[in-house]
C-alpha positions as CSV (number, residue, x, y, z in Angstrom):
1,M,46.6,69.8,-0.9
2,A,49.1,69.1,-3.0
3,S,51.0,65.9,-4.8
4,L,53.9,64.8,-3.5
5,R,57.3,63.5,-5.8
6,F,60.4,62.0,-5.1
7,E,62.6,61.7,-8.4
8,R,65.8,59.1,-8.1
9,V,66.2,60.1,-4.0
10,G,69.6,58.9,-2.9
11,K,71.1,59.3,0.5
12,R,74.5,58.8,1.5
13,F,75.6,59.7,5.5
14,P,78.8,61.1,5.9
15,D,79.8,58.2,8.0
16,G,79.7,56.4,4.2
17,T,76.1,54.2,5.1
18,L,73.9,54.2,2.1
19,A,70.1,54.8,3.5
20,L,68.7,55.4,0.0
21,S,69.3,54.4,-3.6
22,D,67.6,55.8,-6.7
23,V,64.2,56.2,-5.2
24,S,61.4,57.0,-7.8
25,L,57.4,57.7,-6.0
26,A,54.7,59.9,-6.9
27,I,52.0,60.1,-4.5
28,A,48.8,61.8,-6.0
29,D,46.7,64.6,-4.5
30,G,44.8,63.7,-1.5
31,E,46.2,59.8,-1.7
32,F,47.2,58.1,1.6
33,V,50.4,56.1,1.1
34,V,52.5,54.0,3.5
35,L,56.0,53.7,3.6
36,V,57.0,49.8,4.9
37,G,59.8,47.4,5.4
38,P,62.0,46.2,7.6
39,S,64.4,48.4,10.0
40,G,67.4,50.3,8.2
41,C,65.3,50.1,5.0
42,G,65.5,54.2,4.9
43,K,61.8,54.6,5.5
44,S,62.1,57.1,7.9
45,T,65.1,58.9,5.7
46,L,62.8,59.7,3.0
47,L,60.0,60.9,5.1
48,R,62.2,63.2,6.7
49,S,63.6,64.6,3.4
50,A,59.9,65.6,2.4
51,A,60.1,67.3,5.4
52,G,63.4,69.4,4.7
53,L,64.9,67.5,8.2
54,E,67.3,65.3,6.1
55,D,69.2,66.3,3.0
56,I,69.7,64.6,0.2
57,S,72.5,63.4,-1.7
58,T,70.9,63.1,-5.3
59,G,67.5,63.8,-7.1
60,R,64.9,66.2,-6.1
61,V,61.5,65.9,-3.9
62,F,58.3,68.0,-5.3
63,I,55.7,69.3,-3.2
64,G,52.9,70.2,-5.9
65,E,55.2,71.4,-8.9
66,R,57.5,73.2,-6.6
67,D,60.9,71.7,-6.0
68,V,61.7,72.0,-2.7
69,T,64.9,69.8,-2.3
70,Q,66.9,73.2,-1.2
71,R,64.1,74.8,0.9
72,D,63.5,74.9,4.2
73,P,61.5,73.4,6.3
74,Q,59.2,76.0,7.0
75,D,59.0,77.1,3.7
76,R,57.3,73.5,2.7
77,D,53.8,73.7,4.1
78,V,54.0,70.2,5.7
79,A,52.8,68.9,9.1
80,M,54.7,66.3,10.3
81,V,53.5,63.6,13.7
82,F,56.1,61.8,15.5
83,Q,56.3,58.4,17.1
84,S,57.3,60.4,20.4
85,Y,54.1,62.9,19.8
86,A,56.7,65.8,21.1
87,L,54.1,67.8,23.1
88,Y,54.8,70.7,25.4
89,P,54.4,69.0,28.8
90,H,53.8,72.5,30.9
91,M,51.1,73.4,28.2
92,T,47.4,72.2,27.9
93,V,45.9,70.3,25.0
94,F,44.3,73.6,23.5
95,D,47.9,75.5,24.3
96,N,49.9,72.8,22.2
97,M,47.4,72.9,19.4
98,A,47.3,77.2,19.1
99,Y,51.4,77.3,19.6
100,G,52.3,76.7,16.1
101,L,49.3,79.1,14.8
102,R,50.3,81.7,17.3
103,I,54.0,81.6,16.0
104,R,52.4,82.1,12.7
105,G,50.5,85.3,13.8
106,L,46.7,84.2,13.3
107,S,44.5,86.1,15.1
108,K,42.8,84.6,18.1
109,T,39.6,83.9,16.7
110,E,41.1,82.4,14.0
111,I,43.3,80.3,16.4
112,G,40.1,79.2,18.4
113,A,38.0,78.2,15.7
114,R,40.5,75.8,14.2
115,V,41.4,74.0,17.5
116,D,37.7,73.8,18.1
117,V,37.3,72.0,14.8
118,A,40.6,70.0,15.0
119,A,39.2,69.2,19.1
120,D,36.0,68.1,17.9
121,M,37.3,65.6,14.6
122,L,39.3,64.0,17.4
123,G,37.1,63.9,20.4
124,L,39.3,66.0,22.5
125,R,37.1,69.1,23.5
126,P,36.5,67.8,27.0
127,M,40.7,67.6,27.5
128,L,41.5,70.9,26.0
129,A,42.2,72.5,29.6
130,R,44.4,68.9,30.4
131,K,48.3,68.8,30.4
132,P,49.7,65.9,28.5
133,R,50.6,63.8,31.6
134,Q,46.9,63.5,32.6
135,L,46.4,62.4,28.7
136,S,46.5,58.4,27.7
137,G,48.7,57.3,25.0
138,G,46.1,57.7,22.8
139,Q,44.7,61.3,23.4
140,R,48.3,62.4,23.5
141,Q,48.5,60.9,19.7
142,R,45.1,62.4,19.0
143,V,46.7,66.0,20.6
144,A,49.9,64.9,18.1
145,M,47.7,65.1,15.3
146,G,45.3,68.0,16.4
147,R,48.7,70.1,16.0
148,A,48.7,68.9,12.6
149,I,45.6,69.4,11.2
150,V,45.2,72.8,12.6
151,R,47.8,73.9,10.7
152,E,45.7,72.9,7.7
153,P,49.2,71.9,5.1
154,K,49.3,70.8,2.0
155,L,50.8,67.4,3.4
156,F,50.5,65.1,6.6
157,L,53.9,63.0,7.2
158,F,53.2,60.6,9.8
159,D,56.5,58.6,11.2
160,E,55.4,55.6,12.9
161,P,52.7,57.3,15.1
162,L,51.1,54.4,16.6
163,S,54.2,52.5,17.7
164,N,53.7,53.3,21.1
165,L,50.2,52.1,21.8
166,D,49.2,48.7,22.7
167,A,47.7,46.5,20.3
168,K,44.3,47.1,21.0
169,L,44.6,50.9,21.2
170,R,46.4,50.4,17.9
171,V,44.0,48.9,15.8
172,Q,41.3,51.6,17.1
173,M,43.7,54.1,16.0
174,R,44.1,52.5,12.6
175,A,40.8,53.0,12.0
176,E,40.3,56.8,13.5
177,L,43.3,57.7,10.9
178,K,41.6,56.4,8.0
179,L,38.4,58.2,8.9
180,L,40.3,61.4,9.5
181,N,42.1,61.2,6.4
182,A,38.5,60.5,4.7
183,Q,37.5,63.5,5.9
184,I,39.7,66.0,5.6
185,G,41.8,64.4,2.3
186,V,44.8,65.4,2.7
187,T,47.8,64.0,1.0
188,T,49.6,61.9,3.6
189,L,52.8,59.9,3.6
190,Y,53.2,57.5,6.5
191,V,56.0,55.3,7.8
192,T,55.4,52.1,9.5
193,H,57.4,48.8,10.0
194,D,54.0,46.8,10.7
195,Q,53.1,45.5,7.4
196,V,49.6,44.7,9.2
197,E,49.0,48.2,9.6
198,A,50.5,49.1,6.2
199,M,48.2,47.0,4.4
200,T,44.9,48.3,6.2
201,M,45.3,52.1,6.1
202,G,47.4,52.7,2.5
203,D,45.3,53.7,-0.6
204,R,49.0,52.3,-1.9
205,V,51.6,50.7,0.1
206,A,55.5,51.1,-1.0
207,V,57.8,48.5,-0.2
208,L,61.3,49.4,0.7
209,G,64.1,47.1,1.1
210,P,67.5,47.9,2.7
211,A,70.1,49.7,-0.1
212,L,72.7,47.2,-1.3
213,S,74.7,49.6,-3.7
214,D,74.0,53.2,-5.9
215,T,72.7,51.3,-8.3
216,E,70.1,49.3,-7.0
217,T,66.9,51.2,-5.8
218,N,65.3,50.2,-2.3
219,L,61.8,50.9,-3.8
220,Q,60.8,47.0,-4.2
221,Q,56.6,48.0,-5.0
222,V,54.5,50.3,-5.3
223,A,50.5,49.0,-5.4
224,T,47.4,48.7,-3.7
225,P,47.1,46.1,-0.7
226,A,45.5,43.5,-3.0
227,E,48.0,44.2,-5.3
228,L,51.1,43.8,-3.2
229,Y,49.2,40.6,-1.5
230,D,48.3,38.7,-4.7
231,R,50.8,39.8,-6.9
232,P,54.1,40.3,-5.2
233,A,57.0,41.4,-7.5
234,N,59.7,39.3,-6.0
235,L,61.2,37.5,-3.1
236,F,61.6,40.2,-0.9
237,V,57.9,41.5,-1.3
238,A,56.1,37.8,-1.2
239,G,58.4,37.3,1.9
240,F,57.3,40.3,4.0
241,I,53.7,40.8,3.2
242,G,51.6,38.5,4.8
243,S,51.0,37.5,8.8
244,P,52.4,34.5,9.2
245,P,54.2,35.3,5.8
246,M,54.6,33.4,2.3
247,N,56.0,30.3,2.7
248,L,58.9,30.2,0.1
249,V,59.8,26.7,-0.8
250,P,62.7,26.1,-3.5
251,A,61.7,23.0,-6.1
252,T,62.4,21.7,-9.6
253,L,60.3,21.8,-12.3
254,V,59.8,19.0,-14.0
255,P,57.5,17.4,-16.8
256,D,54.5,15.6,-15.7
257,G,52.2,13.9,-18.3
258,D,51.5,16.8,-20.8
259,G,51.9,19.5,-17.9
260,L,54.1,20.4,-15.5
261,A,55.2,19.4,-11.4
262,A,56.9,20.8,-8.9
263,Q,59.4,18.5,-7.2
264,L,60.8,19.0,-3.9
265,G,64.1,17.3,-3.4
266,D,65.1,14.1,-3.8
267,S,62.1,12.6,-1.9
268,G,59.8,11.8,-5.3
269,L,56.9,14.3,-3.9
270,R,55.5,16.3,-6.7
271,L,53.2,18.8,-6.6
272,R,51.4,19.0,-10.6
273,L,50.9,22.8,-12.1
274,P,47.5,23.6,-13.7
275,Q,47.2,24.9,-17.1
276,V,48.6,28.7,-16.1
277,P,48.5,31.5,-18.0
278,H,52.5,32.2,-17.3
279,A,52.9,28.3,-19.2
280,A,54.9,29.5,-22.0
281,A,57.2,31.9,-19.8
282,L,57.6,28.7,-17.3
283,R,59.1,26.9,-20.6
284,R,63.0,27.9,-19.6
285,F,63.0,26.9,-16.3
286,V,62.2,23.1,-17.3
287,G,64.4,21.2,-15.6
288,G,65.7,24.1,-13.2
289,S,65.1,25.9,-9.8
290,V,61.8,27.7,-9.0
291,V,60.7,28.9,-5.8
292,L,57.3,28.1,-5.1
293,G,55.5,30.8,-2.7
294,I,52.3,29.5,-0.8
295,R,50.6,31.7,1.5
296,P,49.7,29.4,4.8
297,E,45.6,30.0,3.5
298,F,46.6,27.9,0.3
299,F,46.4,24.7,2.2
300,G,43.2,22.8,3.7
301,M,42.4,19.2,4.6
302,G,39.3,17.3,4.1
303,P,37.9,16.6,0.7
304,P,39.9,19.1,-2.0
305,P,37.6,22.0,-3.4
306,T,39.0,21.7,-7.1
307,P,41.3,19.6,-9.2
308,D,44.0,21.6,-9.1
309,C,44.6,21.1,-5.4
310,A,47.5,18.7,-5.1
311,P,48.1,16.0,-1.9
312,L,50.5,16.7,0.4
313,Q,51.4,14.0,3.6
314,V,52.9,16.2,6.1
315,T,54.1,15.4,10.0
316,V,52.9,18.4,12.2
317,L,55.9,19.9,14.0
318,I,54.1,23.0,15.9
319,T,50.3,23.6,16.4
320,E,49.5,27.6,16.9
321,M,46.0,28.2,17.6
322,T,44.5,32.0,17.3
323,G,40.9,31.2,18.0
324,S,39.0,31.1,14.4
325,D,42.4,29.4,12.9
326,A,45.2,26.9,14.2
327,Y,48.9,27.0,11.8
328,L,50.4,24.0,11.6
329,H,54.2,23.9,11.1
330,F,56.1,21.2,9.2
331,D,59.0,20.5,7.0
332,V,59.2,19.5,3.3
333,P,62.0,18.1,1.5
334,V,64.2,20.5,-0.4
335,P,67.6,20.1,-1.7
336,A,70.2,20.5,0.7
337,L,71.9,23.6,-1.1
338,A,68.8,24.9,-1.7
339,R,68.8,29.1,-0.4
340,V,66.3,31.3,-0.8
341,P,66.9,35.2,-0.2
342,T,64.4,36.4,2.5
343,A,62.7,40.0,3.1
344,D,64.3,39.3,6.9
345,D,67.7,38.7,6.5
346,L,70.2,40.0,3.5
347,E,71.9,36.6,3.3
348,P,70.1,33.6,1.8
349,I,68.6,30.9,4.1
350,D,67.8,27.2,3.8
351,Q,63.9,27.2,3.9
352,N,62.0,23.8,4.1
353,R,59.7,24.9,7.3
354,V,56.4,25.5,6.0
355,I,53.0,27.1,7.8
356,A,49.6,26.0,6.6
357,R,46.5,27.9,8.2
358,I,43.6,25.5,8.7
359,D,40.2,25.6,10.2
360,T,40.4,25.3,14.2
361,R,37.8,22.1,14.3
362,Q,40.2,19.8,12.0
363,V,43.4,20.3,14.4
364,P,46.0,17.4,14.1
365,A,48.1,17.0,17.2
366,R,51.8,17.5,17.1
367,G,53.8,14.6,16.1
368,Q,50.7,13.1,13.5
369,R,51.2,12.4,10.1
370,T,48.5,14.2,8.5
371,A,47.1,14.6,4.8
372,L,46.9,18.4,3.3
373,W,46.4,19.7,-0.1
374,V,47.6,22.6,-1.6
375,D,46.0,24.9,-4.1
376,M,48.1,24.8,-7.0
377,A,46.1,27.1,-8.7
378,R,46.9,29.9,-6.4
379,V,50.7,29.1,-6.1
380,H,52.9,31.7,-7.1
381,L,56.4,30.9,-8.6
382,F,59.7,32.9,-8.4
383,D,63.1,33.1,-10.6
384,P,65.7,32.0,-8.1
385,Q,68.2,33.9,-9.4
386,T,66.7,37.3,-10.4
387,T,64.2,36.6,-7.4
388,L,61.4,38.0,-9.8
389,A,57.9,36.6,-10.2
390,I,57.7,34.5,-13.2
391,R,54.8,36.2,-15.3
392,P,53.3,35.8,-18.8
393,P,54.8,39.2,-20.7
394,H,53.4,42.0,-20.1
395,S,51.2,41.4,-17.4
């Protein structure tokens, strides 16, 4: 096993497209780290640079303490699992798993022993004599993983390995992959565009965004799943992590008695802010704009559970039922010119549609005027100019 480290990695393609800019990321020995972000943010390019399948324009790549930036893929001792499985259709499962070991000149006894261990681990023993066409998608993915496991590499690289599976099988394979990583303990870098997949699998998650210039990094935040969800570093991460995503609502910060409130547009609607640790950091925004980050679960109906919950009258536009929960869509008043940059679009978009998650026993009808509350103690605040979260110094 070994650690993996990217030092200020950049990649510009011959046609001038900037794929990666100034990406520095350290992955500890045995750690499972997931790269997540929208299409075109450089996830797969970064992964392939670790494998040696993509030359980088700037920076260095280290596996352990060895600089592998200029080394060929076969000299890096990594194993990669692709989205397409890349199995040999004319070979049996056993031969597909054993092929790389035969190329390396291992004995039949050693090859058989390694394949047996991996087959038992992945539940493939009854299928060793079958061809790929006789397997389901999930079974083919297990074979691709088994082929990587038998090599006993220092580093596993996964490039969206579950994207071809149906929803139910993806959930099952996520759990199996996580269990497999715990059993083997090999350093793993995993790429996905699915933020639910990222949050459920990674020890840490690295959120990437598109590279806008050589002076800005793609890397938006690296943290545990819980920290990404509870403490997003900026509007990009806030708008990307979460399903449904965080509501990002422009507001004006105004005095309210001995405290502060967020005023929504010209409606006179004010959401009073509680006494928060970052109150001092908020002072310079009084009279100016902020962005409220309100996750759907910060809303509720019925008696508010704490004094920090602010009332909100809304008209329901759409209701979505998921079984255990319901999602209410409604509009809130925001200034006509207020625009918030989001993870889905590099251009800022008008933002006044809000989603609230409530209990299915309390679902109002479409078009109904409904009383909600929002827990202002949990609301995030962002600087609309820098897009950074507003927090106390050194937090």
